[in-house]
Backbone as CSV, one residue per row, in Angstrom:
resi,resn,N_x,N_y,N_z,CA_x,CA_y,CA_z,C_x,C_y,C_z
1,MET,82.912,53.092,95.192,83.264,54.140,96.122,83.297,55.464,95.387
2,SER,82.714,56.472,95.974,82.741,57.791,95.356,83.993,58.528,95.810
3,ASP,84.319,59.593,95.072,85.460,60.407,95.458,85.160,61.096,96.781
4,THR,86.166,61.247,97.582,85.998,61.889,98.872,87.338,62.467,99.294
5,ASN,87.347,63.225,100.358,88.597,63.724,100.932,88.912,62.908,102.165
6,LEU,90.087,62.363,102.201,90.504,61.536,103.326,91.682,62.208,104.009
7,ASN,91.418,62.877,105.100,92.510,63.481,105.855,93.317,62.360,106.472
8,SER,94.596,62.369,106.201,95.456,61.256,106.587,96.697,61.786,107.282
9,GLN,97.342,60.890,108.048,98.529,61.311,108.786,99.313,60.107,109.267
10,CYS,100.557,60.365,109.669,101.375,59.330,110.287,100.841,59.050,111.689
11,GLU,101.489,58.150,112.381,101.038,57.744,113.717,100.948,58.900,114.716
12,CYS,101.938,59.804,114.711,101.941,60.901,115.687,101.167,62.133,115.217
13,GLY,100.828,62.185,113.934,100.050,63.299,113.411,100.857,64.462,112.864
14,GLU,102.177,64.400,112.938,103.018,65.488,112.418,103.048,65.535,110.892
15,ALA,103.107,64.374,110.254,103.122,64.308,108.781,101.679,64.121,108.319
16,ARG,101.039,65.224,107.962,99.638,65.201,107.546,99.541,65.423,106.050
17,PHE,98.586,64.739,105.440,98.368,64.902,104.010,96.912,64.612,103.705
18,ASN,96.480,65.035,102.528,95.094,64.850,102.141,95.039,63.980,100.901
19,VAL,94.160,63.003,100.943,93.953,62.108,99.813,92.520,62.303,99.331
20,SER,92.362,62.466,98.036,91.018,62.555,97.470,90.950,61.597,96.293
21,GLY,89.777,61.250,95.889,89.638,60.343,94.760,89.577,58.901,95.198
22,LYS,89.380,58.078,94.217,89.209,56.641,94.437,90.568,55.940,94.500
23,PRO,90.783,55.080,95.495,92.036,54.320,95.530,92.179,53.442,94.281
24,LEU,93.400,53.268,93.838,93.681,52.406,92.693,93.725,50.935,93.097
25,LEU,94.268,50.683,94.275,94.582,49.310,94.648,94.936,49.263,96.130
26,ARG,94.602,48.158,96.752,95.071,47.884,98.120,95.667,46.485,98.117
27,ALA,96.829,46.353,98.706,97.524,45.064,98.732,98.279,44.914,100.047
28,VAL,98.701,43.700,100.312,99.503,43.403,101.492,100.850,42.883,100.994
29,CYS,101.913,43.597,101.356,103.255,43.235,100.899,104.042,42.637,102.059
30,HIS,104.663,41.494,101.787,105.446,40.778,102.793,106.945,40.831,102.497
31,CYS,107.376,41.708,101.588,108.808,41.740,101.245,109.632,42.198,102.449
32,THR,110.885,41.819,102.452,111.744,42.141,103.588,111.986,43.646,103.697
33,ILE,111.929,44.358,102.582,112.094,45.814,102.645,110.900,46.444,103.358
34,CYS,109.696,46.008,103.030,108.506,46.520,103.726,108.552,46.163,105.206
35,GLN,109.016,44.964,105.510,109.122,44.565,106.911,110.073,45.504,107.671
36,THR,111.190,45.837,107.050,112.149,46.751,107.675,111.579,48.162,107.761
37,PHE,111.004,48.647,106.669,110.471,50.005,106.626,109.346,50.204,107.635
38,LYS,108.439,49.248,107.706,107.284,49.358,108.600,107.577,48.856,110.011
39,GLN,108.685,48.169,110.203,109.000,47.538,111.485,107.829,46.641,111.902
40,ALA,107.361,45.854,110.906,106.201,44.979,111.098,106.346,43.759,110.200
41,ALA,105.476,42.790,110.389,105.530,41.544,109.620,105.159,41.751,108.153
42,TYR,104.378,42.781,107.861,103.955,43.075,106.486,103.505,44.522,106.405
43,SER,103.223,44.959,105.199,102.745,46.314,104.985,101.426,46.272,104.227
44,ASP,100.386,46.787,104.833,99.072,46.922,104.203,99.058,48.304,103.566
45,ILE,99.025,48.344,102.225,99.168,49.605,101.504,97.976,49.867,100.580
46,THR,97.678,51.141,100.419,96.648,51.578,99.485,97.294,52.581,98.540
47,LEU,97.048,52.411,97.244,97.672,53.250,96.230,96.665,54.218,95.620
48,PHE,97.146,55.447,95.368,96.351,56.505,94.757,97.140,57.141,93.626
49,ARG,96.431,57.758,92.698,97.100,58.583,91.690,97.727,59.769,92.411
50,ALA,98.917,60.169,91.988,99.614,61.285,92.636,98.779,62.561,92.588
51,ARG,98.032,62.756,91.524,97.221,63.976,91.400,96.129,64.045,92.475
52,ASP,95.839,62.938,93.127,94.798,62.885,94.157,95.333,63.034,95.575
53,VAL,96.623,63.382,95.699,97.228,63.477,97.023,97.933,64.827,97.182
54,ILE,97.608,65.505,98.256,98.354,66.699,98.645,99.377,66.211,99.662
55,MET,100.631,66.267,99.274,101.711,65.699,100.072,101.908,66.454,101.383
56,PRO,102.544,65.796,102.370,102.838,66.461,103.644,103.812,67.616,103.437
57,GLN,103.890,68.498,104.438,104.858,69.582,104.372,106.244,69.002,104.155
58,GLN,107.033,69.692,103.376,108.329,69.192,102.934,109.234,68.710,104.063
59,ASN,109.283,69.387,105.171,110.209,69.022,106.249,109.643,68.007,107.231
60,SER,108.407,67.539,107.023,107.811,66.606,107.980,108.092,65.144,107.647
61,VAL,108.555,64.875,106.431,108.817,63.502,105.998,110.206,63.417,105.380
62,GLU,110.934,62.374,105.743,112.237,62.103,105.148,112.090,60.900,104.231
63,PHE,112.423,61.078,102.946,112.272,60.018,101.952,113.596,59.317,101.719
64,LYS,113.485,58.009,101.457,114.673,57.187,101.210,114.286,56.025,100.304
65,ALA,115.172,55.679,99.382,114.999,54.482,98.561,115.761,53.355,99.237
66,TYR,115.116,52.216,99.409,115.737,51.084,100.088,116.320,50.063,99.111
67,ALA,116.055,50.247,97.822,116.560,49.307,96.818,116.685,50.019,95.482
68,SER,117.482,49.458,94.603,117.610,49.972,93.236,116.761,49.121,92.312
69,PRO,116.205,49.669,91.259,116.248,51.090,90.931,115.399,51.884,91.925
70,LYS,115.705,53.127,92.068,115.089,53.962,93.104,113.747,54.527,92.655
71,VAL,112.862,53.640,92.217,111.539,54.070,91.743,110.554,54.263,92.890
72,LEU,110.825,53.648,94.040,109.947,53.775,95.199,110.692,54.508,96.305
73,GLN,110.207,55.701,96.627,110.766,56.498,97.705,109.845,56.356,98.907
74,ARG,110.381,55.812,99.988,109.584,55.556,101.189,109.832,56.676,102.188
75,GLY,108.734,57.241,102.696,108.844,58.379,103.596,108.441,58.065,105.014
76,LYS,109.318,58.449,105.947,109.037,58.310,107.377,108.892,59.700,107.981
77,CYS,108.017,59.807,108.952,107.833,61.055,109.678,109.122,61.388,110.426
78,VAL,109.563,62.633,110.342,110.788,63.021,111.034,110.581,63.088,112.546
79,SER,109.339,63.204,113.002,109.079,63.277,114.449,108.994,61.908,115.107
80,CYS,108.151,61.020,114.557,107.945,59.718,115.215,108.729,58.584,114.568
81,GLY,109.259,58.808,113.360,110.040,57.786,112.683,109.217,56.664,112.076
82,LYS,107.904,56.809,112.064,107.018,55.778,111.509,106.742,56.044,110.035
83,ALA,106.346,54.996,109.331,105.999,55.113,107.910,104.887,56.139,107.742
84,ALA,105.072,57.069,106.803,104.088,58.125,106.585,103.440,57.996,105.212
85,ILE,104.257,58.032,104.168,103.749,58.046,102.802,104.916,57.689,101.873
86,GLU,104.608,57.145,100.715,105.638,56.755,99.752,105.207,57.212,98.363
87,TYR,106.166,57.367,97.475,105.773,57.619,96.095,106.536,56.709,95.148
88,LEU,105.791,56.282,94.132,106.282,55.330,93.143,106.309,56.022,91.797
89,LYS,107.476,56.092,91.207,107.628,56.766,89.921,108.323,55.808,88.958
90,ILE,107.508,55.141,88.152,108.010,54.191,87.160,107.992,54.890,85.800
91,PRO,109.086,54.826,85.053,109.107,55.478,83.747,107.916,55.059,82.877
92,LEU,107.348,56.027,82.185,106.227,55.861,81.249,104.898,55.530,81.931
93,MET,104.845,55.659,83.239,103.595,55.425,83.972,103.267,56.651,84.809
94,PRO,101.980,56.854,85.091,101.627,57.954,86.002,102.234,57.728,87.389
95,LYS,102.583,58.805,88.051,103.146,58.726,89.399,102.060,58.246,90.360
96,VAL,102.451,57.389,91.294,101.530,56.778,92.241,102.003,57.084,93.665
97,ILE,101.046,57.357,94.539,101.340,57.557,95.951,100.894,56.315,96.700
98,VAL,101.772,55.805,97.541,101.508,54.616,98.341,101.312,55.076,99.787
99,VAL,100.160,54.733,100.343,99.840,55.159,101.704,99.663,53.923,102.578
100,PRO,100.404,53.842,103.674,100.098,52.763,104.615,98.621,52.897,105.015
101,THR,97.866,51.833,104.841,96.422,51.905,105.022,96.035,52.450,106.391
102,GLU,96.807,52.131,107.420,96.466,52.620,108.754,96.577,54.137,108.870
103,ASN,97.254,54.795,107.910,97.400,56.251,107.943,96.224,56.979,107.300
104,ILE,95.322,56.258,106.670,94.171,56.879,106.021,93.095,57.144,107.068
105,GLY,92.614,58.366,107.102,91.687,58.788,108.136,90.342,58.094,108.149
106,GLU,89.742,57.902,107.019,88.398,57.323,106.943,88.475,55.913,106.372
107,LYS,88.519,54.925,107.247,88.680,53.529,106.812,87.496,53.022,105.988
108,CYS,86.326,53.618,106.155,85.153,53.139,105.421,85.287,53.365,103.923
109,PHE,86.209,54.242,103.487,86.400,54.506,102.067,87.531,53.684,101.458
110,VAL,88.185,52.880,102.283,89.320,52.077,101.820,88.794,50.731,101.317
111,PRO,89.205,50.311,100.119,88.747,49.011,99.609,89.384,47.848,100.371
112,GLU,88.813,46.689,100.203,89.409,45.480,100.762,90.708,45.189,100.018
113,PRO,91.688,44.553,100.661,92.913,44.184,99.940,92.588,43.207,98.814
114,SER,93.394,43.263,97.759,93.139,42.390,96.609,94.129,41.237,96.498
115,MET,95.262,41.310,97.227,96.272,40.253,97.103,97.355,40.407,98.147
116,HIS,98.123,39.346,98.293,99.371,39.358,99.057,100.493,39.217,98.026
117,VAL,101.562,39.990,98.201,102.733,39.851,97.325,103.957,39.561,98.182
118,PHE,104.942,38.926,97.554,106.173,38.486,98.226,105.832,37.610,99.435
119,TYR,104.835,36.766,99.247,104.346,35.919,100.331,105.403,34.913,100.790
120,ASP,106.353,34.605,99.932,107.408,33.656,100.278,108.326,34.181,101.387
121,THR,108.333,35.494,101.621,109.172,36.060,102.678,108.343,36.477,103.902
122,ARG,107.148,35.940,103.989,106.259,36.275,105.113,106.864,35.833,106.440
123,VAL,106.485,36.532,107.485,106.905,36.195,108.836,106.003,35.099,109.398
124,SER,104.722,35.175,109.070,103.765,34.151,109.494,102.659,34.035,108.453
125,ASP,101.982,32.910,108.471,100.904,32.673,107.515,99.730,33.598,107.808
126,ILE,99.040,33.974,106.751,97.831,34.785,106.857,96.678,33.929,106.343
127,GLU,95.667,33.768,107.154,94.509,32.947,106.781,93.427,33.835,106.177
128,ASP,93.410,33.924,104.872,92.347,34.617,104.151,92.253,34.015,102.761
129,ASP,91.286,34.472,101.989,91.064,33.916,100.654,91.733,34.720,99.543
130,LEU,92.563,35.676,99.879,93.221,36.495,98.869,94.295,35.694,98.142
131,PRO,94.530,36.031,96.868,95.642,35.393,96.158,96.959,35.725,96.862
132,LYS,97.829,34.740,96.928,99.123,34.902,97.585,100.220,34.624,96.553
133,HIS,100.927,35.681,96.169,101.956,35.589,95.133,103.327,35.526,95.797
134,SER,104.131,34.569,95.371,105.466,34.371,95.930,106.519,34.593,94.862
135,GLY,107.681,35.035,95.302,108.798,35.275,94.399,108.727,36.663,93.795
136,TYR,109.893,37.143,93.418,109.996,38.506,92.891,109.186,38.688,91.611
137,LEU,109.424,37.864,90.625,108.778,38.052,89.330,107.258,37.885,89.413
138,LYS,106.797,36.826,90.061,105.355,36.600,90.173,104.676,37.712,90.963
139,SER,105.309,38.162,92.018,104.735,39.244,92.824,104.677,40.546,92.039
140,GLN,105.777,40.882,91.365,105.811,42.121,90.583,104.807,42.083,89.431
141,LEU,104.709,40.943,88.761,103.753,40.842,87.648,102.316,40.954,88.133
142,ALA,101.973,40.291,89.211,100.607,40.357,89.744,100.267,41.777,90.184
143,PHE,101.195,42.404,90.881,100.982,43.768,91.356,100.847,44.734,90.177
144,SER,101.752,44.630,89.217,101.727,45.513,88.045,100.456,45.321,87.227
145,HIS,100.053,44.082,87.062,98.826,43.786,86.300,97.623,44.442,86.971
146,LYS,97.506,44.281,88.268,96.386,44.859,89.010,96.419,46.387,88.957
147,LEU,97.609,46.962,89.085,97.736,48.413,89.042,97.374,48.956,87.660
148,MET,97.869,48.305,86.606,97.538,48.747,85.236,96.028,48.624,84.983
149,ALA,95.417,47.545,85.453,93.972,47.389,85.291,93.218,48.516,85.987
150,SER,93.709,48.955,87.137,93.088,50.061,87.856,93.219,51.367,87.084
151,PHE,94.376,51.600,86.484,94.550,52.791,85.662,93.591,52.790,84.475
152,ILE,93.467,51.650,83.836,92.617,51.532,82.638,91.146,51.695,82.986
153,SER,90.729,51.103,84.093,89.309,51.160,84.455,88.900,52.535,84.980
154,GLY,89.873,53.381,85.234,89.565,54.746,85.631,89.478,54.924,87.097
C-alpha cells in the first residue's frame, strides 16, 4: 500500500481527522474494555504512527483511560458519543494512534486484519483463518510482537 491521505471521522462526522501513511497493523480486539468502549461485540482497529495523524479538534473528542496503566487513551465524539480515535503511549516506544477501522474514509487502503486478541472474552465465535490469541499475556505478546515488527519493517 502506498502512502495516501485518508479523511476519517466518527459516526456523526463531528470528530474529523486526517490519516496519512501506511497503517502499522489491523487487529480485532475482543477484550471487555473494547466491548464497553465500542458498545459492540469487538473492536476492529487499525494502528498508525502518531506522526501520520492530524488529530481532531481539541473539543470534539473526550479522552478517557479505562484501565491502568493509562497508556491507552480512548476518545469518544462529544456529539454522538461513539468511538472516534485513541492514542497509545507506551514508554520507550513511538506514540501510536488507534483508529476504529469503520472511521477510516477510504476502506480500500486499509489492510486485512492480522489477528484476534483477547479471544477468550469474545461474545461470539468468529469464523475466519486469523490467529486467535486468548488470555492477557498471550494477547499482549502477540499484539506487541506484530506492532514491533511493523515499526521495524518501516
